[in-house]
C-alpha distance (Angstrom), angle and dihedral (degrees) to the residues before:
residue distance angle dihedral
X1 . . .
X2 3.71 . .
X3 3.71 112.6 .
X4 3.81 110.3 -112.3
X5 3.81 121.7 171.6
X6 3.78 93.7 -144.2
X7 3.77 92.6 50.9
X8 3.85 91.1 49.0
X9 3.82 89.6 47.0
X10 3.77 92.3 51.2
X11 3.82 91.8 46.9
X12 3.75 91.7 50.4
X13 3.85 92.3 48.8
X14 3.84 87.1 48.6
X15 3.77 89.7 52.3
X16 3.88 90.7 53.0
X17 3.83 89.5 47.7
X18 3.78 91.4 54.5
X19 3.85 89.7 47.2
X20 3.75 90.4 51.9
X21 3.86 88.9 49.2
X22 3.86 86.6 57.3
X23 3.83 95.5 -112.0
X24 3.84 114.8 162.6
X25 3.67 122.7 -113.0
X26 3.78 91.8 -106.2
X27 3.70 94.7 52.5
X28 3.80 91.8 48.3
X29 3.83 89.9 49.7
X30 3.88 89.1 50.6
X31 3.70 94.5 46.7
X32 3.85 94.6 45.5
X33 3.87 87.8 48.0
X34 3.91 89.1 51.1
X35 3.89 92.8 48.3
X36 3.72 92.3 47.3
X37 3.75 91.9 49.3
X38 3.85 90.3 51.2
X39 3.81 92.0 47.8
X40 3.66 91.0 50.8
X41 3.89 92.0 50.1
X42 3.70 90.5 45.5
X43 3.79 93.2 51.3
X44 3.84 92.7 46.2
X45 3.84 89.1 50.5
X46 3.80 103.1 38.1
X47 3.95 103.5 17.1
X48 3.77 93.1 -126.1
X49 3.75 139.5 79.1
X50 3.79 118.6 -99.9
X51 3.73 116.5 -117.3
X52 3.67 96.3 -179.9
X53 3.94 136.9 21.1
X54 3.78 120.6 -117.0
X55 3.74 126.3 -168.8
X56 3.83 91.0 -125.9
X57 3.82 92.3 55.5
X58 3.93 89.9 43.1
X59 3.84 87.2 54.0
X60 3.87 91.9 49.3
X61 3.87 88.8 48.8
X62 3.72 93.0 48.6
X63 3.88 89.1 54.6
X64 3.84 87.5 49.4
X65 3.73 93.0 53.4
X66 3.78 92.6 45.8
X67 3.77 91.4 51.8
X68 3.92 88.8 53.6
X69 3.75 85.9 57.8
X70 3.80 99.2 -130.9
X71 3.76 119.6 169.2
X72 3.78 117.2 -91.7
X73 3.92 91.6 -112.9
X74 3.86 90.2 55.1
X75 3.85 89.8 44.4
X76 3.85 86.4 54.2
X77 3.82 94.0 45.0
X78 3.81 87.5 55.1
X79 3.86 93.5 49.9
X80 3.87 89.8 45.7
X81 3.80 89.5 56.9
X82 3.68 91.3 47.7
X83 3.80 93.0 47.1
X84 3.87 91.1 50.9
X85 3.79 88.1 48.1
X86 3.85 88.5 50.6
X87 3.83 90.3 51.5
X88 3.87 88.7 48.3
X89 3.88 89.5 50.9
X90 3.81 87.7 51.2
X91 3.61 90.9 47.5
X92 3.91 94.8 54.5
X93 3.89 91.3 44.3
X94 3.83 96.3 -110.3
X95 3.77 92.6 115.6
X96 3.70 132.5 26.2
X97 3.87 103.2 -162.2
X98 3.70 142.0 45.1
X99 3.74 110.2 -108.6
X100 3.84 95.8 -173.4
X101 3.75 118.8 65.0
X102 3.88 132.9 -170.2
X103 3.82 87.2 -102.8
X104 3.83 91.5 63.0
X105 3.84 89.3 66.8
X106 3.84 120.5 88.6
X107 3.80 119.8 -120.7
X108 3.69 109.0 -115.6
X109 3.88 118.0 -157.6
X110 3.76 117.0 -161.7
X111 3.81 120.3 -156.9
X112 3.64 115.5 -131.5
X113 3.83 125.0 -158.1
X114 3.75 120.7 -132.3
X115 3.79 108.3 -94.6
X116 3.82 92.4 -138.4
X117 3.84 144.5 -8.4
X118 3.69 118.8 -129.1
X119 3.66 129.8 -164.6
X120 3.84 121.8 -131.6
X121 3.81 86.1 -108.1
X122 3.86 92.1 56.0
X123 3.87 89.5 49.7
X124 3.80 93.6 51.8
X125 3.83 92.1 46.4
X126 3.74 89.5 49.8
X127 3.82 93.0 46.9
X128 3.81 92.9 50.2
X129 3.88 91.9 47.6
X130 3.84 91.0 48.7
X131 3.86 91.5 47.2
X132 3.88 89.8 55.0
X133 3.79 94.0 48.3
X134 3.76 92.2 50.7
X135 3.88 90.0 51.4
X136 3.85 87.1 56.2
X137 3.80 91.0 53.1
X138 3.78 93.7 47.4
């Protein structure tokens, strides 16, 4: 990324905004990395620094990220950082709308392991114990 004092100033102010919102250092670092990556992509593509976010640019950037083959969780981290930056731009009056919507994020499914494996005998014992305890309640 080309060094640009106004971009550095905006990123520093964004960092301060995130601190005031109570974001953790790790979250701030992730969001700053995401915004810097977007700015670099935007500069490479349009030869200028973005001052606002537009849905059309976000759609192009999403395609770029998908073609890079990054994991859905990393994709969502990039969008979360940009969404937070979008909110910051609204906060300071540079932008008046959200360019990133919930639908822009990828659905991430996590596989869960079965917490335990029970034999048929265990299930029968549990069922009989449970039935006895219900009789006491009724």
